[in-house]
C-alpha positions as CSV (number, residue, x, y, z in Angstrom):
1,X,0.0,0.0,0.0
2,X,1.4,3.4,-0.9
3,X,1.7,6.4,1.3
4,X,-0.4,8.5,-1.1
5,X,-4.1,9.3,-0.7
6,X,-6.6,11.0,-2.8
7,X,-6.2,14.8,-2.8
8,X,-9.0,17.0,-1.3
9,X,-10.9,19.4,-3.6
10,X,-8.8,22.3,-2.2
11,X,-5.6,20.4,-3.0
12,X,-6.8,19.5,-6.5
13,X,-7.6,23.2,-7.1
14,X,-3.9,24.0,-6.2
15,X,-2.8,21.5,-8.9
16,X,-1.7,18.6,-6.6
17,X,-2.4,15.2,-8.0
18,X,-1.3,13.1,-5.0
19,X,-0.6,14.0,-1.4
20,X,1.9,12.5,1.0
21,X,0.0,11.1,4.0
22,X,3.0,11.8,6.3
23,X,2.9,15.5,5.5
24,X,1.5,17.5,8.4
25,X,0.1,20.9,7.5
26,X,-0.7,23.6,10.1
27,X,-4.2,24.8,10.4
28,X,-4.3,28.1,8.7
29,X,-7.9,29.2,9.1
30,X,-10.6,28.7,11.8
31,X,-13.7,26.7,11.3
32,X,-16.0,29.7,11.3
33,X,-13.9,31.2,8.4
34,X,-14.2,27.9,6.5
35,X,-18.0,27.9,7.0
36,X,-18.3,31.5,5.8
37,X,-16.3,30.6,2.7
38,X,-18.5,27.6,1.9
39,X,-21.7,29.7,2.1
40,X,-23.6,26.5,2.3
41,X,-27.0,25.7,3.8
42,X,-25.8,22.3,4.8
43,X,-23.4,23.6,7.5
44,X,-25.2,23.9,10.8
45,X,-24.0,25.7,13.9
46,X,-25.2,25.0,17.4
47,X,-28.2,27.2,18.2
48,X,-29.1,26.2,21.7
49,X,-28.4,28.9,24.2
50,X,-25.5,28.5,26.6
51,X,-25.3,30.1,30.0
52,X,-28.9,31.4,30.2
53,X,-31.7,30.2,32.4
54,X,-32.8,27.4,30.1
55,X,-29.2,26.0,30.0
56,X,-29.1,25.6,33.8
57,X,-32.6,24.1,33.9
58,X,-32.0,21.6,31.1
59,X,-28.8,20.3,32.7
60,X,-30.3,20.1,36.2
61,X,-33.3,18.3,34.7
62,X,-31.1,15.9,32.8
63,X,-29.2,15.0,36.0
64,X,-32.5,14.4,37.8
65,X,-33.7,12.1,35.0
66,X,-30.4,10.1,35.1
67,X,-30.9,9.8,38.9
68,X,-34.5,8.6,38.3
69,X,-33.3,6.0,35.8
70,X,-30.7,4.7,38.2
71,X,-33.4,4.4,40.9
72,X,-35.7,2.7,38.5
73,X,-33.0,0.2,37.5
74,X,-32.4,-0.6,41.2
75,X,-36.2,-1.1,41.6
76,X,-36.4,1.7,44.2
77,X,-40.1,2.5,43.9
78,X,-41.8,5.0,44.4
79,X,-38.7,7.1,45.1
80,X,-37.7,6.9,41.4
81,X,-40.9,8.9,40.5
82,X,-39.8,12.1,42.4
83,X,-36.6,13.0,40.5
84,X,-38.3,11.9,37.3
85,X,-41.1,14.3,37.9
86,X,-38.7,17.1,38.7
87,X,-36.7,16.4,35.6
88,X,-39.7,16.2,33.3
89,X,-41.0,19.5,34.8
90,X,-37.7,21.1,34.1
91,X,-37.7,20.0,30.5
92,X,-41.3,21.2,30.2
93,X,-40.2,24.6,31.4
94,X,-37.3,24.5,28.8
95,X,-39.8,23.6,26.1
96,X,-41.9,26.6,27.1
97,X,-38.9,28.9,27.1
98,X,-37.8,27.6,23.7
99,X,-41.4,27.5,22.3
100,X,-40.8,23.9,21.3
101,X,-44.1,22.1,21.0
102,X,-42.6,18.6,20.9
103,X,-40.8,19.2,24.2
104,X,-44.0,20.8,25.7
105,X,-46.3,17.9,24.7
106,X,-43.9,15.1,25.6
107,X,-43.0,16.5,29.0
108,X,-46.5,17.7,29.9
109,X,-47.8,14.2,29.3
110,X,-44.8,12.7,31.2
111,X,-45.4,15.0,34.2
112,X,-49.1,14.0,34.3
113,X,-48.1,10.3,34.2
114,X,-45.5,10.6,36.9
115,X,-47.8,12.6,39.1
116,X,-50.5,9.9,38.7
117,X,-47.9,7.4,39.8
118,X,-47.0,9.5,42.9
119,X,-50.7,9.9,43.8
120,X,-51.3,6.1,43.4
121,X,-48.3,5.4,45.6
122,X,-49.7,7.5,48.4
123,X,-53.4,6.7,48.1
124,X,-53.8,3.7,45.8
125,X,-53.9,0.0,46.4
């Protein structure tokens, strides 16, 4: 097997037919600059907010849901319902802040189901 590889489009534009795999080139431009050059609708940047209220709520809620999953896998019932309800409520709030209908519907139904489970554990059977 040779040490050559197929050249990239940029290398072909520079007239290179083959490229040495062992050649290490420094990175000349930043990713944002490359994206601007491409001017393509296929390049997506992260659009979820970072550092605002929704960022803290979503991470706290995600940790609560992980704790709920651990409790569920250890068959610790009904204690698994409490962090799950808190986590789902947090994600419901995030959905409301982001105006995301899918998050709102999913988590509103989840909160109702978990609250039903909590009420049943107190008063049911």
